Backbone as JSON Lines, residues from 0, in Angstrom:
{"i":0,"aa":"M","n":[-0.04,-9.91,6.96],"ca":[0.68,-9.47,5.76],"c":[-0.13,-9.76,4.5]}
{"i":1,"aa":"H","n":[-0.96,-10.75,4.55],"ca":[-1.73,-11.1,3.35],"c":[-2.84,-10.1,3.07]}
{"i":2,"aa":"Y","n":[-3.19,-9.27,4.05],"ca":[-4.22,-8.26,3.83],"c":[-3.77,-7.24,2.8]}
{"i":3,"aa":"V","n":[-2.49,-7.02,2.73],"ca":[-1.95,-6.06,1.77],"c":[-2.28,-6.46,0.34]}
{"i":4,"aa":"Y","n":[-2.19,-7.75,0.05],"ca":[-2.49,-8.21,-1.31],"c":[-3.95,-8.0,-1.65]}
{"i":5,"aa":"L","n":[-4.83,-8.16,-0.67],"ca":[-6.25,-7.89,-0.89],"c":[-6.48,-6.42,-1.16]}
{"i":6,"aa":"L","n":[-5.81,-5.56,-0.41],"ca":[-5.95,-4.13,-0.58],"c":[-5.43,-3.69,-1.95]}
{"i":7,"aa":"R","n":[-4.29,-4.21,-2.35],"ca":[-3.69,-3.83,-3.64],"c":[-4.56,-4.26,-4.81]}
{"i":8,"aa":"S","n":[-5.25,-5.38,-4.68],"ca":[-6.06,-5.87,-5.8],"c":[-7.45,-5.25,-5.85]}
{"i":9,"aa":"D","n":[-7.85,-4.54,-4.81],"ca":[-9.18,-3.92,-4.77],"c":[-9.19,-2.67,-5.65]}
{"i":10,"aa":"P","n":[-10.07,-2.61,-6.67],"ca":[-10.09,-1.44,-7.56],"c":[-10.51,-0.16,-6.85]}
{"i":11,"aa":"A","n":[-11.24,-0.27,-5.75],"ca":[-11.67,0.92,-5.02],"c":[-10.53,1.54,-4.2]}
{"i":12,"aa":"H","n":[-9.54,0.75,-3.87],"ca":[-8.43,1.25,-3.06],"c":[-7.14,1.23,-3.87]}
{"i":13,"aa":"G","n":[-6.51,0.11,-4.0],"ca":[-5.28,0.0,-4.78],"c":[-4.05,0.49,-4.05]}
{"i":14,"aa":"E","n":[-2.95,0.59,-4.8],"ca":[-1.66,0.94,-4.22],"c":[-1.47,2.44,-3.99]}
{"i":15,"aa":"D","n":[-2.44,3.26,-4.4],"ca":[-2.32,4.71,-4.18],"c":[-3.32,5.21,-3.14]}
{"i":16,"aa":"S","n":[-3.88,4.33,-2.36],"ca":[-4.9,4.74,-1.39],"c":[-4.28,5.2,-0.07]}
{"i":17,"aa":"P","n":[-4.99,6.04,0.66],"ca":[-4.51,6.45,1.99],"c":[-4.41,5.27,2.96]}
{"i":18,"aa":"L","n":[-5.28,4.28,2.78],"ca":[-5.23,3.1,3.65],"c":[-3.93,2.33,3.43]}
{"i":19,"aa":"Y","n":[-3.48,2.24,2.19],"ca":[-2.22,1.57,1.87],"c":[-1.07,2.27,2.57]}
{"i":20,"aa":"R","n":[-1.1,3.61,2.56],"ca":[-0.06,4.41,3.24],"c":[-0.16,4.22,4.75]}
{"i":21,"aa":"A","n":[-1.37,4.17,5.29],"ca":[-1.57,4.01,6.73],"c":[-1.04,2.66,7.23]}
{"i":22,"aa":"M","n":[-0.99,1.69,6.33],"ca":[-0.46,0.38,6.7],"c":[1.06,0.36,6.69]}
{"i":23,"aa":"G","n":[1.68,1.49,6.31],"ca":[3.13,1.6,6.37],"c":[3.84,1.39,5.05]}
{"i":24,"aa":"F","n":[3.09,1.33,3.95],"ca":[3.7,1.12,2.64],"c":[3.8,2.43,1.88]}
{"i":25,"aa":"V","n":[4.7,2.49,0.91],"ca":[4.87,3.67,0.07],"c":[3.92,3.53,-1.12]}
{"i":26,"aa":"P","n":[3.03,4.51,-1.35],"ca":[2.12,4.44,-2.49],"c":[2.88,4.38,-3.81]}
{"i":27,"aa":"K","n":[2.27,3.77,-4.8],"ca":[2.91,3.57,-6.1],"c":[3.32,4.88,-6.74]}
{"i":28,"aa":"S","n":[2.49,5.92,-6.57],"ca":[2.8,7.21,-7.2],"c":[4.0,7.91,-6.56]}
{"i":29,"aa":"E","n":[4.41,7.48,-5.37],"ca":[5.54,8.13,-4.69],"c":[6.82,7.31,-4.74]}
{"i":30,"aa":"R","n":[6.79,6.16,-5.37],"ca":[7.99,5.33,-5.45],"c":[8.94,5.89,-6.5]}
{"i":31,"aa":"A","n":[10.22,5.71,-6.26],"ca":[11.24,6.08,-7.24],"c":[11.24,5.04,-8.36]}
{"i":32,"aa":"S","n":[11.55,5.49,-9.55],"ca":[11.53,4.56,-10.68],"c":[12.72,3.62,-10.7]}
{"i":33,"aa":"G","n":[13.83,4.02,-10.11],"ca":[15.02,3.19,-10.11],"c":[15.9,3.42,-11.32]}
{"i":34,"aa":"L","n":[15.45,4.29,-12.22],"ca":[16.24,4.58,-13.41],"c":[17.4,5.48,-13.05]}
{"i":35,"aa":"I","n":[18.59,5.05,-13.38],"ca":[19.8,5.82,-13.13],"c":[20.49,6.06,-14.46]}
{"i":36,"aa":"R","n":[20.71,7.31,-14.76],"ca":[21.41,7.65,-16.0],"c":[22.86,7.99,-15.66]}
{"i":37,"aa":"P","n":[23.79,7.25,-16.23],"ca":[25.2,7.55,-15.95],"c":[25.58,8.89,-16.59]}
{"i":38,"aa":"P","n":[26.53,9.59,-16.01],"ca":[26.94,10.87,-16.58],"c":[27.54,10.65,-17.97]}
{"i":39,"aa":"A","n":[27.22,11.57,-18.85],"ca":[27.74,11.48,-20.22],"c":[29.24,11.73,-20.22]}
{"i":40,"aa":"E","n":[29.96,10.92,-20.97],"ca":[31.4,11.12,-21.08],"c":[31.69,12.31,-21.98]}
{"i":41,"aa":"Q","n":[32.61,13.12,-21.56],"ca":[33.0,14.25,-22.39],"c":[34.12,13.8,-23.3]}
{"i":42,"aa":"K","n":[33.86,13.9,-24.58],"ca":[34.88,13.52,-25.55],"c":[35.73,14.73,-25.86]}
{"i":43,"aa":"T","n":[37.01,14.62,-25.53],"ca":[37.92,15.72,-25.83],"c":[38.51,15.48,-27.21]}
{"i":44,"aa":"P","n":[38.52,16.5,-28.01],"ca":[39.07,16.32,-29.35],"c":[40.57,16.03,-29.28]}
{"i":45,"aa":"V","n":[40.98,15.07,-30.07],"ca":[42.4,14.69,-30.11],"c":[43.1,15.58,-31.12]}
{"i":46,"aa":"N","n":[44.1,16.25,-30.63],"ca":[44.87,17.13,-31.5],"c":[45.93,16.26,-32.21]}
{"i":47,"aa":"E","n":[46.02,16.38,-33.51],"ca":[46.94,15.54,-34.27],"c":[48.39,15.8,-33.88]}
{"i":48,"aa":"E","n":[48.7,16.99,-33.46],"ca":[50.07,17.32,-33.09],"c":[50.46,16.63,-31.79]}
{"i":49,"aa":"T","n":[49.56,16.55,-30.84],"ca":[49.9,15.93,-29.55],"c":[49.77,14.41,-29.6]}
{"i":50,"aa":"A","n":[49.02,13.89,-30.56],"ca":[48.83,12.45,-30.67],"c":[50.05,11.76,-31.23]}
{"i":51,"aa":"A","n":[50.85,12.46,-32.01],"ca":[52.01,11.85,-32.66],"c":[53.23,11.8,-31.8]}
């Protein structure tokens, strides 16, 4: 498992190399960012007649 750290730190290979993928890891360029945007709330206008 420690070989992975050597591979990741090597400037000739790194986390986007085919060797990294061959070892069973997901290359950095193919990872999801993890950013989740919640759906925007729809603001319905309040009618003064129905609010009273």
